[in-house]
C-alpha atoms as an extended CHARMM CRD file, in Angstrom:
* protein
*
       251  EXT
         1         1  MET       CA            -51.7680000000      -59.9780000000       -1.3020000000  PROA      1               0.0000000000
         2         2  LYS       CA            -53.0390000000      -56.9400000000       -3.0720000000  PROA      2               0.0000000000
         3         3  VAL       CA            -54.4120000000      -54.4710000000       -0.2890000000  PROA      3               0.0000000000
         4         4  LYS       CA            -56.8320000000      -51.6160000000       -1.4140000000  PROA      4               0.0000000000
         5         5  LYS       CA            -55.7350000000      -48.2400000000        0.1390000000  PROA      5               0.0000000000
         6         6  THR       CA            -59.1340000000      -46.6680000000        0.0560000000  PROA      6               0.0000000000
         7         7  VAL       CA            -62.3230000000      -47.1460000000        1.7890000000  PROA      7               0.0000000000
         8         8  HSD       CA            -65.8040000000      -45.6690000000        1.4360000000  PROA      8               0.0000000000
         9         9  LEU       CA            -65.8480000000      -44.1210000000        4.8060000000  PROA      9               0.0000000000
        10        10  SER       CA            -69.9610000000      -44.5150000000        5.1070000000  PROA      10              0.0000000000
        11        11  LEU       CA            -69.3460000000      -48.3650000000        5.6560000000  PROA      11              0.0000000000
        12        12  ILE       CA            -67.5400000000      -48.4400000000        8.7720000000  PROA      12              0.0000000000
        13        13  ILE       CA            -70.1340000000      -46.3760000000       11.3830000000  PROA      13              0.0000000000
        14        14  PRO       CA            -72.2040000000      -49.5120000000       10.1640000000  PROA      14              0.0000000000
        15        15  LEU       CA            -69.6940000000      -51.6930000000       11.0140000000  PROA      15              0.0000000000
        16        16  LEU       CA            -69.8210000000      -50.7770000000       14.5430000000  PROA      16              0.0000000000
        17        17  VAL       CA            -73.0570000000      -50.6050000000       14.8160000000  PROA      17              0.0000000000
        18        18  ALA       CA            -73.1310000000      -53.9820000000       13.5880000000  PROA      18              0.0000000000
        19        19  MET       CA            -71.0550000000      -55.7920000000       16.6660000000  PROA      19              0.0000000000
        20        20  THR       CA            -73.3860000000      -53.4140000000       19.4900000000  PROA      20              0.0000000000
        21        21  ALA       CA            -76.4140000000      -52.3590000000       18.1680000000  PROA      21              0.0000000000
        22        22  GLY       CA            -79.3690000000      -53.2540000000       21.0400000000  PROA      22              0.0000000000
        23        23  ILE       CA            -76.3910000000      -54.2880000000       23.9640000000  PROA      23              0.0000000000
        24        24  PHE       CA            -78.2550000000      -51.5040000000       25.7050000000  PROA      24              0.0000000000
        25        25  GLY       CA            -80.9770000000      -50.2840000000       25.8400000000  PROA      25              0.0000000000
        26        26  GLU       CA            -83.8120000000      -48.4670000000       28.3640000000  PROA      26              0.0000000000
        27        27  GLU       CA            -82.0660000000      -48.3120000000       31.8850000000  PROA      27              0.0000000000
        28        28  SER       CA            -83.5640000000      -51.8280000000       33.7290000000  PROA      28              0.0000000000
        29        29  GLU       CA            -82.2500000000      -53.9320000000       36.6280000000  PROA      29              0.0000000000
        30        30  LEU       CA            -80.4800000000      -57.0460000000       35.2610000000  PROA      30              0.0000000000
        31        31  PRO       CA            -81.3490000000      -60.2160000000       35.6280000000  PROA      31              0.0000000000
        32        32  SER       CA            -79.0510000000      -62.3770000000       38.5230000000  PROA      32              0.0000000000
        33        33  GLU       CA            -77.5350000000      -64.8530000000       35.5310000000  PROA      33              0.0000000000
        34        34  LEU       CA            -76.3020000000      -61.0570000000       33.7310000000  PROA      34              0.0000000000
        35        35  SER       CA            -75.2600000000      -59.5300000000       37.4690000000  PROA      35              0.0000000000
        36        36  PHE       CA            -71.5830000000      -59.9760000000       36.5700000000  PROA      36              0.0000000000
        37        37  LEU       CA            -71.7440000000      -57.0190000000       33.8690000000  PROA      37              0.0000000000
        38        38  ALA       CA            -72.7490000000      -54.5550000000       36.4530000000  PROA      38              0.0000000000
        39        39  GLU       CA            -69.6650000000      -55.4920000000       38.8040000000  PROA      39              0.0000000000
        40        40  THR       CA            -66.9910000000      -55.0440000000       35.8520000000  PROA      40              0.0000000000
        41        41  LYS       CA            -64.5120000000      -52.2470000000       37.0910000000  PROA      41              0.0000000000
        42        42  THR       CA            -64.1360000000      -50.2650000000       33.9810000000  PROA      42              0.0000000000
        43        43  PRO       CA            -60.1150000000      -48.9810000000       33.6950000000  PROA      43              0.0000000000
        44        44  ASP       CA            -60.1210000000      -45.2740000000       34.5640000000  PROA      44              0.0000000000
        45        45  ILE       CA            -57.7450000000      -45.1290000000       31.5840000000  PROA      45              0.0000000000
        46        46  LEU       CA            -57.8590000000      -47.4560000000       28.7570000000  PROA      46              0.0000000000
        47        47  PHE       CA            -55.9360000000      -47.1320000000       24.9730000000  PROA      47              0.0000000000
        48        48  LEU       CA            -56.2570000000      -49.7200000000       22.4370000000  PROA      48              0.0000000000
        49        49  ALA       CA            -54.9310000000      -49.8480000000       18.6610000000  PROA      49              0.0000000000
        50        50  GLY       CA            -55.4180000000      -52.3640000000       15.9250000000  PROA      50              0.0000000000
        51        51  GLU       CA            -56.9800000000      -52.8400000000       12.4300000000  PROA      51              0.0000000000
        52        52  ILE       CA            -60.5700000000      -53.2470000000       10.6660000000  PROA      52              0.0000000000
        53        53  THR       CA            -60.0780000000      -55.8510000000        7.7770000000  PROA      53              0.0000000000
        54        54  THR       CA            -63.0700000000      -56.4410000000        4.6730000000  PROA      54              0.0000000000
        55        55  ILE       CA            -62.2700000000      -59.8470000000        3.4270000000  PROA      55              0.0000000000
        56        56  ASP       CA            -63.5810000000      -61.1390000000        0.4390000000  PROA      56              0.0000000000
        57        57  SER       CA            -64.4720000000      -65.5730000000        0.0340000000  PROA      57              0.0000000000
        58        58  THR       CA            -60.9520000000      -66.3940000000       -1.0160000000  PROA      58              0.0000000000
        59        59  GLY       CA            -59.9830000000      -64.7900000000        2.7640000000  PROA      59              0.0000000000
        60        60  ALA       CA            -58.0910000000      -62.0930000000        0.9990000000  PROA      60              0.0000000000
        61        61  ALA       CA            -58.2700000000      -58.5390000000        2.4520000000  PROA      61              0.0000000000
        62        62  LEU       CA            -60.1490000000      -55.8190000000        0.6290000000  PROA      62              0.0000000000
        63        63  THR       CA            -59.2210000000      -52.9640000000        2.8620000000  PROA      63              0.0000000000
        64        64  ILE       CA            -57.2320000000      -52.3710000000        6.0410000000  PROA      64              0.0000000000
        65        65  LEU       CA            -58.2470000000      -49.6150000000        8.2100000000  PROA      65              0.0000000000
        66        66  PRO       CA            -55.7590000000      -48.4420000000       11.3490000000  PROA      66              0.0000000000
        67        67  PHE       CA            -57.8370000000      -47.2310000000       14.0710000000  PROA      67              0.0000000000
        68        68  ARG       CA            -57.0320000000      -46.3450000000       17.5230000000  PROA      68              0.0000000000
        69        69  PHE       CA            -58.9220000000      -45.8590000000       20.7310000000  PROA      69              0.0000000000
        70        70  TYR       CA            -58.6410000000      -43.6690000000       24.2330000000  PROA      70              0.0000000000
        71        71  TRP       CA            -61.1440000000      -43.7540000000       27.1790000000  PROA      71              0.0000000000
        72        72  GLU       CA            -60.0980000000      -41.7620000000       30.4080000000  PROA      72              0.0000000000
        73        73  GLU       CA            -63.3430000000      -41.8040000000       32.9940000000  PROA      73              0.0000000000
        74        74  GLY       CA            -66.0510000000      -41.9820000000       30.5490000000  PROA      74              0.0000000000
        75        75  ASN       CA            -64.4200000000      -39.4540000000       27.9730000000  PROA      75              0.0000000000
        76        76  TYR       CA            -63.3410000000      -41.2200000000       24.6190000000  PROA      76              0.0000000000
        77        77  ALA       CA            -61.8380000000      -40.7420000000       21.3210000000  PROA      77              0.0000000000
        78        78  LEU       CA            -61.9200000000      -43.2810000000       18.1080000000  PROA      78              0.0000000000
        79        79  ASP       CA            -59.4580000000      -42.1570000000       15.7450000000  PROA      79              0.0000000000
        80        80  VAL       CA            -59.8460000000      -44.5320000000       12.2820000000  PROA      80              0.0000000000
        81        81  ARG       CA            -57.3540000000      -44.0960000000        9.1850000000  PROA      81              0.0000000000
        82        82  ASN       CA            -57.0290000000      -45.4200000000        5.7130000000  PROA      82              0.0000000000
        83        83  TYR       CA            -54.2550000000      -47.0510000000        4.9240000000  PROA      83              0.0000000000
        84        84  SER       CA            -52.3690000000      -44.4510000000        3.8350000000  PROA      84              0.0000000000
        85        85  GLY       CA            -52.8750000000      -42.2610000000        7.0920000000  PROA      85              0.0000000000
        86        86  SER       CA            -55.3240000000      -39.6530000000        6.2420000000  PROA      86              0.0000000000
        87        87  ILE       CA            -58.0230000000      -40.1250000000        8.3520000000  PROA      87              0.0000000000
        88        88  ALA       CA            -61.0080000000      -41.4430000000        7.8350000000  PROA      88              0.0000000000
        89        89  LEU       CA            -63.3910000000      -41.5460000000       10.5520000000  PROA      89              0.0000000000
        90        90  PHE       CA            -62.9210000000      -39.4060000000       14.0940000000  PROA      90              0.0000000000
        91        91  VAL       CA            -65.2760000000      -39.8160000000       16.8280000000  PROA      91              0.0000000000
        92        92  ARG       CA            -65.2540000000      -37.7760000000       20.6120000000  PROA      92              0.0000000000
        93        93  GLY       CA            -67.3730000000      -38.2930000000       23.6190000000  PROA      93              0.0000000000
        94        94  ILE       CA            -67.1650000000      -35.9950000000       26.1670000000  PROA      94              0.0000000000
        95        95  ALA       CA            -70.0370000000      -36.1310000000       28.7800000000  PROA      95              0.0000000000
        96        96  ASP       CA            -73.1270000000      -37.0610000000       27.4640000000  PROA      96              0.0000000000
        97        97  THR       CA            -72.2060000000      -35.3150000000       24.1770000000  PROA      97              0.0000000000
        98        98  VAL       CA            -71.0390000000      -37.2310000000       21.0520000000  PROA      98              0.0000000000
        99        99  TRP       CA            -69.2700000000      -35.6490000000       18.3980000000  PROA      99              0.0000000000
       100       100  ILE       CA            -68.9320000000      -37.6350000000       14.6390000000  PROA      100             0.0000000000
       101       101  TYR       CA            -67.1080000000      -36.7300000000       11.5620000000  PROA      101             0.0000000000
       102       102  ASP       CA            -67.6300000000      -39.0890000000        8.8650000000  PROA      102             0.0000000000
       103       103  PHE       CA            -64.5940000000      -37.2710000000        6.1610000000  PROA      103             0.0000000000
       104       104  TYR       CA            -65.8120000000      -39.3800000000        3.4910000000  PROA      104             0.0000000000
       105       105  HSD       CA            -69.2660000000      -37.4110000000        3.5290000000  PROA      105             0.0000000000
       106       106  ASN       CA            -67.8040000000      -34.7200000000        4.9810000000  PROA      106             0.0000000000
       107       107  THR       CA            -70.6050000000      -34.6120000000        7.2490000000  PROA      107             0.0000000000
       108       108  LYS       CA            -70.3550000000      -33.8500000000       11.3850000000  PROA      108             0.0000000000
       109       109  ILE       CA            -73.0930000000      -35.0910000000       13.5520000000  PROA      109             0.0000000000
       110       110  THR       CA            -73.2980000000      -33.3600000000       17.3310000000  PROA      110             0.0000000000
       111       111  SER       CA            -75.9340000000      -35.8930000000       19.4930000000  PROA      111             0.0000000000
       112       112  LEU       CA            -76.3170000000      -36.5490000000       22.7530000000  PROA      112             0.0000000000
       113       113  ARG       CA            -75.1380000000      -39.8160000000       23.4120000000  PROA      113             0.0000000000
       114       114  ASN       CA            -78.6790000000      -41.8170000000       23.9470000000  PROA      114             0.0000000000
       115       115  GLN       CA            -79.9350000000      -40.5340000000       20.8740000000  PROA      115             0.0000000000
       116       116  SER       CA            -80.4990000000      -42.6350000000       17.4370000000  PROA      116             0.0000000000
       117       117  LEU       CA            -78.9500000000      -41.1250000000       14.4550000000  PROA      117             0.0000000000
       118       118  GLY       CA            -80.7670000000      -42.8960000000       12.3010000000  PROA      118             0.0000000000
       119       119  MET       CA            -82.5680000000      -39.8620000000       10.5600000000  PROA      119             0.0000000000
       120       120  VAL       CA            -79.1730000000      -38.4220000000        9.6440000000  PROA      120             0.0000000000
       121       121  THR       CA            -77.2820000000      -41.7590000000        8.4390000000  PROA      121             0.0000000000
       122       122  GLY       CA            -79.8580000000      -43.6180000000        7.5140000000  PROA      122             0.0000000000
       123       123  ILE       CA            -78.7700000000      -46.2470000000        9.6430000000  PROA      123             0.0000000000
       124       124  PRO       CA            -80.1720000000      -47.1490000000       13.3690000000  PROA      124             0.0000000000
       125       125  PHE       CA            -76.6490000000      -46.0060000000       15.0430000000  PROA      125             0.0000000000
       126       126  SER       CA            -76.3910000000      -44.8880000000       18.7310000000  PROA      126             0.0000000000
       127       127  PRO       CA            -73.2080000000      -43.5690000000       19.9230000000  PROA      127             0.0000000000
       128       128  LYS       CA            -73.3060000000      -45.8440000000       23.0180000000  PROA      128             0.0000000000
       129       129  ASP       CA            -72.8960000000      -48.4970000000       20.6950000000  PROA      129             0.0000000000
       130       130  ILE       CA            -69.4250000000      -48.2510000000       20.0610000000  PROA      130             0.0000000000
       131       131  LEU       CA            -68.6190000000      -48.3480000000       23.6650000000  PROA      131             0.0000000000
       132       132  PRO       CA            -68.8980000000      -52.2520000000       24.1030000000  PROA      132             0.0000000000
       133       133  ILE       CA            -66.8000000000      -53.6430000000       21.2720000000  PROA      133             0.0000000000
       134       134  PHE       CA            -64.2610000000      -52.4910000000       23.6230000000  PROA      134             0.0000000000
       135       135  ASN       CA            -65.9420000000      -54.1090000000       27.2450000000  PROA      135             0.0000000000
       136       136  LEU       CA            -67.0740000000      -50.5690000000       28.2580000000  PROA      136             0.0000000000
       137       137  TYR       CA            -70.1940000000      -50.9520000000       30.1870000000  PROA      137             0.0000000000
       138       138  ILE       CA            -72.0420000000      -47.4680000000       31.1910000000  PROA      138             0.0000000000
       139       139  GLU       CA            -74.9480000000      -46.9880000000       32.6040000000  PROA      139             0.0000000000
       140       140  GLY       CA            -78.3090000000      -48.6600000000       31.3810000000  PROA      140             0.0000000000
       141       141  ASN       CA            -76.4770000000      -51.9930000000       30.6750000000  PROA      141             0.0000000000
       142       142  MET       CA            -78.6570000000      -54.5660000000       28.6590000000  PROA      142             0.0000000000
       143       143  GLY       CA            -82.1490000000      -53.8560000000       28.9660000000  PROA      143             0.0000000000
       144       144  ASN       CA            -85.1980000000      -54.8070000000       27.4150000000  PROA      144             0.0000000000
       145       145  LEU       CA            -84.4560000000      -58.4560000000       27.5360000000  PROA      145             0.0000000000
       146       146  ASP       CA            -87.1550000000      -61.3490000000       26.8920000000  PROA      146             0.0000000000
       147       147  THR       CA            -85.4460000000      -64.2070000000       27.7920000000  PROA      147             0.0000000000
       148       148  VAL       CA            -82.1570000000      -65.5630000000       29.7420000000  PROA      148             0.0000000000
       149       149  LYS       CA            -81.4910000000      -69.1820000000       29.6570000000  PROA      149             0.0000000000
       150       150  VAL       CA            -77.6160000000      -70.5420000000       31.3500000000  PROA      150             0.0000000000
       151       151  GLU       CA            -76.8460000000      -73.9030000000       28.8220000000  PROA      151             0.0000000000
       152       152  GLY       CA            -73.3670000000      -75.5100000000       30.7840000000  PROA      152             0.0000000000
       153       153  SER       CA            -70.8920000000      -72.7080000000       30.3810000000  PROA      153             0.0000000000
       154       154  ARG       CA            -73.0290000000      -70.4630000000       28.3520000000  PROA      154             0.0000000000
       155       155  ILE       CA            -75.4170000000      -67.5660000000       29.4040000000  PROA      155             0.0000000000
       156       156  THR       CA            -77.9180000000      -67.1920000000       26.3720000000  PROA      156             0.0000000000
       157       157  ALA       CA            -79.6490000000      -63.4710000000       26.4210000000  PROA      157             0.0000000000
       158       158  ILE       CA            -82.2620000000      -62.7080000000       24.0580000000  PROA      158             0.0000000000
       159       159  SER       CA            -83.2920000000      -59.2720000000       23.4200000000  PROA      159             0.0000000000
       160       160  LYS       CA            -87.2360000000      -57.6040000000       22.5960000000  PROA      160             0.0000000000
       161       161  ARG       CA            -85.7840000000      -56.7730000000       19.3830000000  PROA      161             0.0000000000
       162       162  GLY       CA            -84.0460000000      -60.2970000000       18.6850000000  PROA      162             0.0000000000
       163       163  TYR       CA            -80.2470000000      -59.5570000000       19.3260000000  PROA      163             0.0000000000
       164       164  VAL       CA            -78.6970000000      -62.5950000000       20.5910000000  PROA      164             0.0000000000
       165       165  TYR       CA            -76.1590000000      -62.2270000000       22.7640000000  PROA      165             0.0000000000
       166       166  VAL       CA            -73.7810000000      -64.8350000000       24.2960000000  PROA      166             0.0000000000
       167       167  PHE       CA            -71.2540000000      -64.7650000000       27.2030000000  PROA      167             0.0000000000
       168       168  ASP       CA            -68.8820000000      -67.4620000000       29.1460000000  PROA      168             0.0000000000
       169       169  SER       CA            -70.4860000000      -67.7620000000       32.3900000000  PROA      169             0.0000000000
       170       170  GLU       CA            -66.9580000000      -68.5390000000       33.4920000000  PROA      170             0.0000000000
       171       171  THR       CA            -65.2360000000      -65.3910000000       31.9960000000  PROA      171             0.0000000000
       172       172  GLY       CA            -68.1760000000      -63.3080000000       31.7900000000  PROA      172             0.0000000000
       173       173  LEU       CA            -67.2180000000      -62.2660000000       28.5520000000  PROA      173             0.0000000000
       174       174  LEU       CA            -69.4190000000      -61.6970000000       25.3970000000  PROA      174             0.0000000000
       175       175  VAL       CA            -68.5490000000      -64.4070000000       23.0480000000  PROA      175             0.0000000000
       176       176  GLU       CA            -71.2320000000      -64.2300000000       20.4850000000  PROA      176             0.0000000000
       177       177  LEU       CA            -73.7480000000      -62.1190000000       19.0830000000  PROA      177             0.0000000000
       178       178  ARG       CA            -76.3540000000      -63.0900000000       16.7020000000  PROA      178             0.0000000000
       179       179  GLU       CA            -78.8680000000      -60.8130000000       14.8590000000  PROA      179             0.0000000000
       180       180  LYS       CA            -80.8160000000      -63.2150000000       11.9170000000  PROA      180             0.0000000000
       181       181  SER       CA            -78.3220000000      -64.9180000000        9.6890000000  PROA      181             0.0000000000
       182       182  ARG       CA            -75.2250000000      -62.0890000000       11.1480000000  PROA      182             0.0000000000
       183       183  LYS       CA            -73.0320000000      -63.7660000000       13.5900000000  PROA      183             0.0000000000
       184       184  ILE       CA            -70.0830000000      -62.0040000000       15.2540000000  PROA      184             0.0000000000
       185       185  THR       CA            -67.7200000000      -63.5790000000       17.3970000000  PROA      185             0.0000000000
       186       186  PHE       CA            -65.1060000000      -62.2350000000       20.1900000000  PROA      186             0.0000000000
       187       187  SER       CA            -62.0650000000      -64.2360000000       21.1280000000  PROA      187             0.0000000000
       188       188  GLU       CA            -58.6060000000      -64.7710000000       22.2020000000  PROA      188             0.0000000000
       189       189  HSD       CA            -59.0000000000      -61.6890000000       25.0000000000  PROA      189             0.0000000000
       190       190  LEU       CA            -56.1420000000      -59.8340000000       25.3430000000  PROA      190             0.0000000000
       191       191  ALA       CA            -55.8270000000      -58.6660000000       29.8050000000  PROA      191             0.0000000000
       192       192  LYS       CA            -54.3100000000      -56.4150000000       31.7270000000  PROA      192             0.0000000000
       193       193  LYS       CA            -54.7920000000      -56.0900000000       35.7650000000  PROA      193             0.0000000000
       194       194  GLY       CA            -57.9140000000      -58.0660000000       35.2520000000  PROA      194             0.0000000000
       195       195  PHE       CA            -59.4280000000      -56.1560000000       32.7100000000  PROA      195             0.0000000000
       196       196  LYS       CA            -59.9790000000      -57.4410000000       29.5410000000  PROA      196             0.0000000000
       197       197  VAL       CA            -60.8440000000      -56.9380000000       25.5390000000  PROA      197             0.0000000000
       198       198  PRO       CA            -61.3510000000      -59.1090000000       22.6610000000  PROA      198             0.0000000000
       199       199  HSD       CA            -58.2190000000      -59.7160000000       20.5380000000  PROA      199             0.0000000000
       200       200  MET       CA            -60.6630000000      -60.9750000000       17.7060000000  PROA      200             0.0000000000
       201       201  ILE       CA            -63.8160000000      -59.8750000000       16.6690000000  PROA      201             0.0000000000
       202       202  THR       CA            -65.4020000000      -61.3950000000       13.1410000000  PROA      202             0.0000000000
       203       203  ILE       CA            -68.4750000000      -60.8370000000       11.4200000000  PROA      203             0.0000000000
       204       204  ASN       CA            -69.7980000000      -63.4130000000        9.5330000000  PROA      204             0.0000000000
       205       205  GLU       CA            -71.5370000000      -61.3930000000        6.2170000000  PROA      205             0.0000000000
       206       206  GLY       CA            -70.0900000000      -58.9830000000        3.7860000000  PROA      206             0.0000000000
       207       207  PHE       CA            -72.4120000000      -56.3550000000        4.0620000000  PROA      207             0.0000000000
       208       208  LEU       CA            -69.7450000000      -53.6020000000        4.0820000000  PROA      208             0.0000000000
       209       209  ILE       CA            -68.8310000000      -53.8120000000        0.5860000000  PROA      209             0.0000000000
       210       210  PRO       CA            -70.5610000000      -55.8830000000       -2.0880000000  PROA      210             0.0000000000
       211       211  ILE       CA            -67.9640000000      -57.8850000000       -2.6960000000  PROA      211             0.0000000000
       212       212  ALA       CA            -66.9680000000      -58.7630000000        1.4590000000  PROA      212             0.0000000000
       213       213  SER       CA            -67.6620000000      -61.9890000000        2.6300000000  PROA      213             0.0000000000
       214       214  ALA       CA            -66.6470000000      -61.8230000000        6.2570000000  PROA      214             0.0000000000
       215       215  THR       CA            -64.9990000000      -58.5980000000        8.1470000000  PROA      215             0.0000000000
       216       216  ALA       CA            -62.3140000000      -58.6540000000       11.2210000000  PROA      216             0.0000000000
       217       217  ILE       CA            -61.2660000000      -56.1510000000       13.5490000000  PROA      217             0.0000000000
       218       218  THR       CA            -57.9030000000      -57.0980000000       15.0690000000  PROA      218             0.0000000000
       219       219  ILE       CA            -56.7810000000      -55.5920000000       18.5940000000  PROA      219             0.0000000000
       220       220  LYS       CA            -53.0780000000      -55.6590000000       18.4350000000  PROA      220             0.0000000000
       221       221  GLU       CA            -52.3160000000      -53.1290000000       21.7590000000  PROA      221             0.0000000000
       222       222  MET       CA            -53.8530000000      -52.3060000000       24.6330000000  PROA      222             0.0000000000
       223       223  ASP       CA            -52.2950000000      -49.9630000000       27.7130000000  PROA      223             0.0000000000
       224       224  LEU       CA            -54.0740000000      -49.0650000000       30.7280000000  PROA      224             0.0000000000
       225       225  ASN       CA            -51.2390000000      -46.4220000000       31.2830000000  PROA      225             0.0000000000
       226       226  PRO       CA            -50.3490000000      -44.5490000000       27.9810000000  PROA      226             0.0000000000
       227       227  GLY       CA            -48.2800000000      -41.5640000000       27.4110000000  PROA      227             0.0000000000
       228       228  ASP       CA            -49.5090000000      -38.4310000000       26.0640000000  PROA      228             0.0000000000
       229       229  GLU       CA            -48.7860000000      -39.5680000000       22.4570000000  PROA      229             0.0000000000
       230       230  ASN       CA            -51.6300000000      -41.6440000000       22.6700000000  PROA      230             0.0000000000
       231       231  ASN       CA            -54.0550000000      -39.6610000000       24.3400000000  PROA      231             0.0000000000
       232       232  LEU       CA            -56.3130000000      -38.9870000000       21.7780000000  PROA      232             0.0000000000
       233       233  LEU       CA            -58.0760000000      -36.0870000000       24.2890000000  PROA      233             0.0000000000
       234       234  LEU       CA            -55.3860000000      -33.9680000000       24.3730000000  PROA      234             0.0000000000
       235       235  HSD       CA            -54.9190000000      -34.2580000000       20.4650000000  PROA      235             0.0000000000
       236       236  LYS       CA            -56.0740000000      -31.6690000000       18.2620000000  PROA      236             0.0000000000
       237       237  GLU       CA            -59.6710000000      -32.1690000000       16.4370000000  PROA      237             0.0000000000
       238       238  PRO       CA            -59.0810000000      -33.4670000000       12.8540000000  PROA      238             0.0000000000
       239       239  LEU       CA            -59.5400000000      -30.0400000000       10.6950000000  PROA      239             0.0000000000
       240       240  ASN       CA            -63.0220000000      -29.5400000000        8.6680000000  PROA      240             0.0000000000
       241       241  MET       CA            -64.8550000000      -30.7300000000       12.1800000000  PROA      241             0.0000000000
       242       242  GLU       CA            -67.3420000000      -27.8810000000       11.7700000000  PROA      242             0.0000000000
       243       243  ARG       CA            -70.6860000000      -28.2250000000       13.0640000000  PROA      243             0.0000000000
       244       244  ALA       CA            -73.3790000000      -29.5170000000       10.0600000000  PROA      244             0.0000000000
       245       245  PHE       CA            -75.7630000000      -30.8510000000       12.1090000000  PROA      245             0.0000000000
       246       246  ASP       CA            -76.5350000000      -30.9080000000       16.0400000000  PROA      246             0.0000000000
       247       247  LEU       CA            -79.1270000000      -32.9780000000       17.1810000000  PROA      247             0.0000000000
       248       248  ARG       CA            -78.9250000000      -32.0470000000       20.9350000000  PROA      248             0.0000000000
       249       249  SER       CA            -82.1320000000      -31.1710000000       22.5940000000  PROA      249             0.0000000000
       250       250  ASN       CA            -83.2920000000      -31.5640000000       25.8630000000  PROA      250             0.0000000000
       251       251  ASN       CA            -85.8200000000      -34.2500000000       25.1490000000  PROA      251             0.0000000000
């Protein structure tokens, strides 16, 4: 199987957004059917590692990008690499500020966590959208819900923006996210000390690159007590992370 060694980094952020866009809204009280989201205990420290893969219609991999994610008491970093090992995307969130560096475009964006970056990136991206991928929920949770219904072991929540979230009522885990024809599934969860993250995340559309028909994220490693070598917050920020855009404001 031939795997391309390079990737257009402008495609990575839309991938992250597609999995989580809209899962947070304005702060609002959760309906009783979804109260388990507020009760989910977030670990103080979480390290994850895996791969992002785009797939063509024959099932062959087009691009494979290793990634690492580190979370510690609300601060986090996401490091995505080209298959050759060169850095592709780096995201760091400290307190309410998030820095995103797209090495393909040599662009750095600095923003508040609750800001939309669509004006800069051309996509409706907010930094807080990264966290639900890894089952980490911050203040705000699922606001702006229009409908919540229970059918057997499935809880379906529909937002006013048209996003459909399907949870397993027995585990409290998100198993499916739909938006128009796009369908994202979360399966085969990894677990440690009661905390779970999806092992497989699959997107049924090839919106990342024209010839891709699906995208898969595989989380292969999970650690709640990683060593310093996996603490991305201790690592020096990659070179060229000079500020290019600063969207922070007091509004």
